[in-house]
C-alpha positions in Angstrom: -8.6 37.5 -6.3 -6.0 38.6 -3.7 -2.2 38.4 -4.1 -2.0 35.0 -2.3 -4.6 33.5 -4.6 -2.8 34.8 -7.6 0.6 33.3 -6.4 -1.1 30.0 -5.7 -2.7 29.9 -9.2 0.5 30.7 -10.9 2.4 28.1 -8.9 -0.2 25.4 -9.8 0.0 26.3 -13.5 3.8 26.0 -13.4 3.6 22.7 -11.6 1.1 21.3 -14.0 3.2 22.3 -17.0 6.3 20.8 -15.4 4.5 17.5 -14.6 3.0 17.4 -18.1 6.4 17.7 -19.7 7.7 14.9 -17.6 4.6 12.8 -18.3 5.1 13.3 -22.0 8.6 11.7 -21.5 7.6 8.8 -19.2 3.8 8.7 -19.4 3.0 6.8 -22.6 1.1 4.5 -20.3 -1.0 5.3 -17.2 -0.3 3.5 -14.0 -3.5 2.0 -12.3 -3.9 2.5 -8.6 -4.7 -0.1 -5.9 -5.9 1.4 -2.6 -4.8 -0.9 0.3 -7.0 -1.0 3.3 -5.6 -2.5 6.5 -4.9 -6.2 6.1 -3.0 -9.2 7.5 -0.7 -11.7 5.9 -0.4 -14.8 8.1 2.1 -17.6 8.5 0.9 -21.2 8.3 1.5 -21.5 12.0 -0.6 -18.5 12.9 -3.4 -19.6 10.5 -3.5 -22.9 12.5 -3.6 -20.9 15.8 -6.3 -18.5 14.7 -8.6 -20.7 12.7 -7.8 -24.3 13.7 -5.2 -27.0 12.9 -4.9 -27.6 9.2 -7.2 -24.7 8.3 -7.0 -23.5 4.7 -7.8 -19.9 3.7 -10.8 -19.7 1.4 -10.6 -17.3 -1.6 -13.1 -14.4 -1.7 -11.6 -12.7 -4.8 -8.3 -12.7 -6.7 -6.2 -9.6 -6.4 -4.4 -7.7 -9.2 -1.0 -9.3 -8.4 -0.8 -12.9 -9.7 -1.4 -15.6 -7.1 -2.5 -13.1 -4.4 -6.1 -13.1 -3.1 -8.4 -11.7 -0.5 -9.7 -14.5 1.7 -13.1 -14.9 3.3 -11.3 -14.8 6.7 -11.1 -11.8 9.0 -9.4 -11.1 12.3 -9.5 -8.6 15.1 -6.4 -6.5 16.0 -6.0 -5.6 19.6 -3.6 -2.9 20.7 -2.8 -1.2 24.1 -5.5 1.5 23.4 -8.0 0.1 21.0 -9.4 -2.6 18.8 -10.0 -2.9 15.1 -12.4 -5.6 13.9 -13.0 -7.3 10.6 -9.5 -6.9 9.2 -9.1 -8.9 6.0 -6.6 -11.8 5.7 -4.8 -12.0 2.4 -3.4 -15.1 1.0 -1.5 -17.3 0.4 0.3 -17.9 3.7 3.7 -16.2 4.1 6.8 -17.3 6.0 6.2 -14.6 8.6 3.1 -12.8 9.7 2.8 -9.2 8.5 0.1 -6.7 9.5 -0.3 -3.6 7.3 -2.2 -0.6 8.7 -2.5 3.1 8.1 -1.1 5.8 10.3 -4.6 6.6 11.6 -5.0 2.9 12.6 -1.9 3.0 14.6 -3.4 5.9 16.7 -6.5 3.9 17.3 -4.5 0.8 18.4 -2.0 2.8 20.4 1.1 1.5 18.7 3.9 3.1 16.8 4.0 1.2 13.5 7.0 2.3 11.4 6.9 3.2 7.7 8.5 0.2 6.0 8.8 -1.6 2.7 6.9 -4.9 2.7 8.9 -7.7 4.4 11.1 -5.3 6.4 9.8 -6.3 9.8 12.8 -6.3 12.1 12.1 -4.0 15.1 8.6 -3.1 13.9 5.6 -2.9 16.2 3.7 -5.8 17.8 -0.1 -6.5 18.2 -2.5 -9.2 19.3 -4.4 -10.9 16.5 -7.7 -12.6 17.3 -9.3 -15.2 15.0 -12.3 -17.5 15.3 -10.5 -20.3 17.2 -7.7 -18.5 19.1 -5.3 -15.6 19.3 -1.7 -14.8 18.9 0.5 -11.9 20.0 3.4 -11.0 17.7 6.3 -8.9 19.0 7.0 -7.4 15.6 5.4 -7.5 12.2 3.1 -4.4 12.2 4.0 -1.7 9.6 2.7 1.2 7.7 3.5 0.0 4.1 5.5 2.5 2.1 3.9 3.5 -1.2 5.2 1.6 -4.2 4.6 0.6 -7.8 4.6 -3.1 -8.9 6.0 -3.4 -12.4 6.7 -6.3 -14.8 10.2 -6.1 -16.2 8.8 -5.0 -19.5 7.1 -2.1 -17.9 10.2 -1.1 -16.0 12.1 -1.0 -19.4 9.5 1.2 -20.9 9.4 3.6 -18.0 13.2 3.5 -17.8 13.3 2.6 -14.1 15.0 -0.1 -12.0 14.0 -2.3 -9.1 14.6 -0.4 -5.9 14.6 3.0 -7.5 12.4 5.8 -6.1 10.3 8.1 -8.3 7.8 11.0 -8.0 4.2 10.3 -9.0 1.6 12.8 -10.0 -2.1 12.3 -9.0 -4.4 14.3 -11.3 -7.7 16.0 -10.3 -8.9 18.8 -8.1 -7.1 17.3 -5.1 -4.2 16.3 -7.2 -0.7 16.2 -5.7 2.7 14.7 -6.2 3.8 11.7 -4.1 7.6 11.6 -3.5 9.7 8.5 -2.6 7.6 6.0 -4.4 9.4 2.7 -4.5 9.7 0.7 -7.8 9.4 -3.1 -7.3 10.2 -5.1 -10.5 9.4 -8.7 -11.1 8.2 -10.9 -14.0 5.5 -12.0 -11.6 4.1 -8.5 -11.1 1.3 -6.6 -12.9 1.6 -2.9 -13.3 -0.1 -1.1 -10.3 0.7 1.5 -7.7 -0.2 0.7 -4.1 -1.1 3.4 -1.6 -2.8 3.0 1.8 -6.3 4.4 2.6 -5.0 7.5 4.4 -2.9 8.5 1.3 -5.8 7.7 -1.0 -8.2 9.9 0.9 -5.9 12.9 0.8 -5.8 12.8 -3.0 -9.4 11.5 -3.5 -7.8 8.4 -5.1 -9.9 5.3 -5.8 -9.1 1.8 -7.2 -10.3 3.0 -10.6 -7.8 5.9 -10.6 -4.6 6.3 -12.6 -1.3 8.2 -12.0 1.8 9.2 -13.9 5.5 9.0 -13.1 6.7 12.6 -13.4 10.3 12.4 -12.2 13.1 10.0 -11.2 14.7 10.9 -7.9 
């Protein structure tokens, strides 16, 4: 083992001990992970345009957050440089259409989707969405969703965090790492779950069955 390997090993041991001490303080309960692939939230108006007047999304499966579901419907995203097919539509309908993609998707489409919290769409990227009955081009609404943790208010109290706060989160394992700037979102309508996109999950070898710990408040 050369000098560089020794330094890296010592650094990893120190980081593990630091994270473990923080986990002992906060981590009485593991946080489950939900890996978000690219998807679309549609307004009622755009559902009508893409699938036909009065069309109702059909539920494929319920999602972890109450009232949210993956529908049977899929759309195609068309950008200046490329196309992404079979993008899942999530329901129910929203007031404004929002497209959530990964950074790697933005390269394929040829757009510059900004990193944003969900719902922060002003000045974001546009794209053309193609459904089975029509298409619509939005001038804004495409984002790379910032990583975040949904918490019920009871969970927030236990973890000693507040809505809108940012924390550090440790991912265990051989490709373990620490995610900084993880937004806490608190509501009595939420179930405890951290959301990361597919690019972030791949870096850390995270899957939907994974768990993480809050290791530090920022």
